[in-house]
C-alpha positions in Angstrom: 52.4 53.2 81.6 52.1 57.0 81.4 49.8 56.9 84.4 52.5 55.0 86.4 55.2 57.4 85.3 53.0 60.5 86.2 52.3 59.1 89.7 56.0 58.4 90.3 57.1 61.8 88.9 54.5 63.7 91.1 55.6 61.8 94.2 59.3 62.6 93.5 58.6 66.3 93.1 56.5 66.2 96.3 59.5 64.9 98.1 61.7 67.5 96.6 64.0 65.0 94.9 65.7 65.5 91.6 66.5 62.7 89.2 70.1 62.9 90.3 69.0 62.6 94.0 66.9 59.5 93.1 69.8 58.0 91.1 72.0 58.3 94.3 69.3 56.8 96.5 68.4 53.8 94.3 71.6 53.3 92.4 69.5 53.1 89.2 70.9 54.9 86.2 69.3 58.3 85.5 68.3 57.3 81.9 66.4 54.3 83.3 64.6 56.6 85.8 63.6 59.0 82.9 62.4 56.0 80.9 60.2 54.8 83.8 58.7 58.3 84.2 58.0 58.6 80.4 56.7 55.0 80.1 59.4 54.0 77.7 60.0 50.6 79.2 61.6 49.2 76.1 64.7 51.2 77.0 65.2 49.0 80.2 67.4 45.9 80.2 64.4 43.5 80.4 60.9 42.9 81.7 62.1 41.8 85.1 64.1 45.1 85.6 61.0 47.1 84.5 59.0 45.8 87.5 62.1 46.0 89.8 62.9 49.6 88.9 59.3 50.8 89.2 59.0 49.2 92.7 62.3 50.6 93.8 61.4 54.1 92.5 58.0 54.0 94.2 59.4 52.8 97.6 62.1 55.6 97.5 59.5 58.4 97.0 57.1 57.2 99.7 54.7 55.1 97.6 53.8 51.4 98.0 55.7 49.8 95.2 54.1 46.4 95.4 50.6 47.9 95.5 51.4 50.1 92.5 52.6 47.1 90.4 49.5 45.1 91.3 47.2 48.0 90.4 48.8 48.3 86.9 49.6 44.6 86.4 47.9 44.5 83.0 49.9 47.4 81.7 53.3 46.0 82.7 55.3 43.6 80.6 55.1 39.9 81.6 58.1 37.8 82.3 58.6 34.4 80.5 59.9 32.4 83.5 56.9 30.1 83.9 56.6 29.5 80.1 60.3 28.6 79.8 60.1 26.3 82.8 57.1 24.5 81.4 58.7 24.0 78.0 61.9 22.7 79.7 60.0 20.2 81.8 58.0 18.9 78.7 61.3 18.5 76.8 63.0 16.7 79.7 60.0 14.3 80.1 59.9 13.5 76.4 63.7 12.9 76.3 63.4 10.6 79.4 60.7 8.6 77.8 62.7 8.2 74.6 65.7 7.0 76.5 63.7 4.5 78.5 62.0 3.1 75.4 65.4 2.8 73.6 67.0 1.0 76.5 64.2 -1.5 76.9 64.1 -2.3 73.2 67.9 -2.8 73.1 67.8 -5.1 76.2 65.0 -7.2 74.7 66.9 -7.6 71.4 70.2 -8.5 73.1 68.7 -11.0 75.6 69.4 -14.2 73.5 73.0 -13.1 73.0 73.5 -12.4 76.7 72.0 -15.8 77.7 74.4 -17.6 75.3 77.4 -15.6 76.7 76.4 -16.4 80.3 76.1 -20.1 79.4 79.5 -20.2 77.9 81.1 -18.5 80.9 79.4 -21.0 83.2 80.8 -24.0 81.2 84.3 -22.5 81.2 84.1 -21.9 85.0 83.0 -25.5 85.6 85.9 -26.9 83.6 88.3 -24.7 85.5 87.1 -25.9 88.8 87.4 -29.5 87.8 91.0 -29.1 86.5 92.0 -27.1 89.6 90.6 -29.8 92.0 92.6 -32.6 90.3 95.8 -30.5 90.4 95.4 -29.6 94.0 94.9 -33.3 95.0 98.2 -34.3 93.3 100.0 -31.3 94.8 98.8 -32.2 98.4 100.1 -35.8 97.9 103.5 -34.5 96.8 103.7 -32.2 99.9 102.9 -35.0 102.3 105.6 -37.2 100.9 108.2 -34.4 101.1 107.2 -33.6 104.7 107.7 -37.3 105.7 111.2 -37.3 104.2 112.2 -34.0 106.0 111.0 -34.7 109.5 114.4 -35.6 110.9 116.1 -32.6 109.5 113.4 -30.3 110.9 113.8 -31.7 114.4 117.5 -30.8 114.5 116.9 -27.1 113.6 113.5 -26.7 115.4 114.8 -24.5 118.3 116.7 -22.1 116.0 113.7 -21.6 113.7 111.3 -20.9 116.6 113.7 -18.4 118.1 113.9 -16.5 114.7 110.1 -16.4 114.5 109.8 -15.0 118.0 112.3 -12.2 117.1 110.5 -11.3 113.9 107.1 -11.2 115.8 108.6 -8.8 118.4 110.1 -6.5 115.8 106.7 -6.3 114.0 104.9 -5.4 117.2 107.5 -2.7 118.0 107.1 -1.2 114.4 103.4 -1.2 114.7 103.6 0.6 118.1 105.9 3.3 116.5 103.4 3.8 113.6 100.5 4.1 116.1 102.4 6.7 118.1 103.3 8.7 115.0 99.6 8.7 113.9 98.5 9.9 117.4 101.2 12.7 117.3 100.0 13.8 113.9 96.4 14.0 115.0 97.4 16.0 118.1 99.4 18.4 115.9 96.4 18.8 113.5 94.1 19.5 116.4 96.5 22.1 117.7 96.7 23.8 114.3 92.9 24.0 114.1 92.7 25.5 117.6 95.2 28.1 116.7 93.2 29.3 113.7 92.1 32.8 114.5 88.6 33.9 113.6 88.0 37.3 112.0 87.1 40.1 114.4 84.5 42.6 113.3 84.8 45.9 115.2 82.7 49.0 114.5 84.9 52.1 114.1 82.6 54.9 113.0 78.8 55.2 112.6 76.4 57.8 111.3 72.7 57.8 110.5 73.3 56.4 107.1 76.8 54.8 107.1 78.8 52.4 109.3 82.4 51.5 109.0 83.9 48.2 110.4 87.5 47.1 110.9 88.1 43.4 110.0 91.1 41.9 111.8 92.4 38.4 112.4 92.8 35.6 109.9 91.6 36.4 106.3 90.8 33.2 104.3 92.0 32.9 100.8 88.4 32.5 99.7 85.9 34.9 101.3 82.4 35.9 100.6 79.7 38.4 101.6 76.1 37.2 101.7 73.2 39.7 101.7 69.7 38.2 102.6 66.4 40.0 102.5 63.6 38.9 104.8 60.3 40.7 105.0 60.5 42.7 101.7 62.6 43.4 98.6 65.9 45.4 98.7 68.1 46.9 96.0 71.8 46.4 96.9 75.2 47.0 95.3 78.7 45.6 96.4 82.0 47.2 95.5 85.4 45.5 96.1 88.4 47.8 96.1 86.6 50.4 94.2 85.2 48.1 91.5 81.5 47.0 91.3 81.4 43.3 92.0 77.6 42.7 92.3 74.3 44.6 92.3 70.7 44.0 91.9 67.3 43.6 93.5 67.1 40.9 96.3 63.5 39.7 96.5 62.0 38.6 99.8 63.5 35.4 101.1 66.4 35.4 98.6 70.2 36.1 99.0 73.0 37.7 96.9 76.5 36.2 97.3 79.7 38.0 96.4 83.1 36.2 96.6 86.6 37.7 96.8 90.1 36.7 97.9 92.4 37.7 100.8 93.9 40.5 98.7 90.8 42.7 99.1 91.4 45.7 101.3 87.9 47.2 101.5 84.3 46.3 100.7 81.6 49.0 100.2 78.0 47.8 100.5 74.9 50.0 99.6 71.6 48.7 100.9 68.3 50.2 99.7 66.1 48.6 102.4 68.0 48.2 105.6 65.0 47.1 107.7 64.8 43.8 105.8 68.5 43.1 104.8 71.1 41.2 106.8 74.9 40.9 106.1 77.1 37.8 106.7 80.9 38.1 106.2 82.4 34.6 106.1 79.4 33.2 108.0 79.7 35.9 110.7 76.9 38.5 111.0 77.8 42.1 110.5 75.5 43.9 113.1 75.2 47.2 111.1 71.6 47.8 112.3 72.5 47.4 116.0 74.1 50.9 116.1 70.6 52.5 116.2 70.5 53.5 112.5 66.8 53.8 111.3 67.3 55.1 107.8 66.0 52.9 105.0 69.1 53.4 102.9 72.4 52.4 104.6 76.0 52.2 103.5 78.4 49.7 105.2 82.2 49.7 104.8 84.4 46.8 105.6 88.1 47.6 106.0 90.5 44.7 106.2 93.6 45.1 108.4 
């Protein structure tokens, strides 16, 4: 570890950087930078951060961070991700087997009782059908006799009853048409409201070699988010919402860092350690901060909400 620290320290001095300069460039606290140079990795937050800080330090002073880590792989602390995952899988498989065995045993023990319950239900259902059939036959006979006795009275009032049925049918059709028209009007209003929703406009206001400021206008959703994605390499980033740090860390190649905030936010400050590999999405819209011609590795992006 002293050999790694010496290489990093010599490269920093060759670049003419102080520890304070490097702290500003990498956003890594100065005490962690000193620990990396002196080989005191136990001071760092964890094994993952030891590798991440060494790589970020090396890239910032002109060294190949990935190659440096590979060269001294045996001297660096190992992470426990693979071991933890394997143990978790073994425990899950053991638990699943236990549950399956318990369910099968319970089902086998309860099978005679279930068969008896099903048989009883089938008998009760058969008795119910038999009773219902007899009752319906008697009821049908009674209805036929009553209809025969009432034929003459029905003939006298037949025309009036038919007229009332026709009026009721017409009213039902008119009510159904009114309901259909109301649903269509509601759908049209909903479509109009969706069409009137204004998307956010992202306009560049100022730009330098290392910083770009954008004005965000239009509709600001109550739930918003910034997504930083690194493709082609790792990138150390930090995100500040209204002056308070909301998120920071190392984005590895192919991964993303998501930060959410609401519509009360007035400004977002983003510091990117490797601009050539990092893209920015604001509410699913790309922020084209690299299109202004900036070629510096470290970039700062400011989003100001109107």
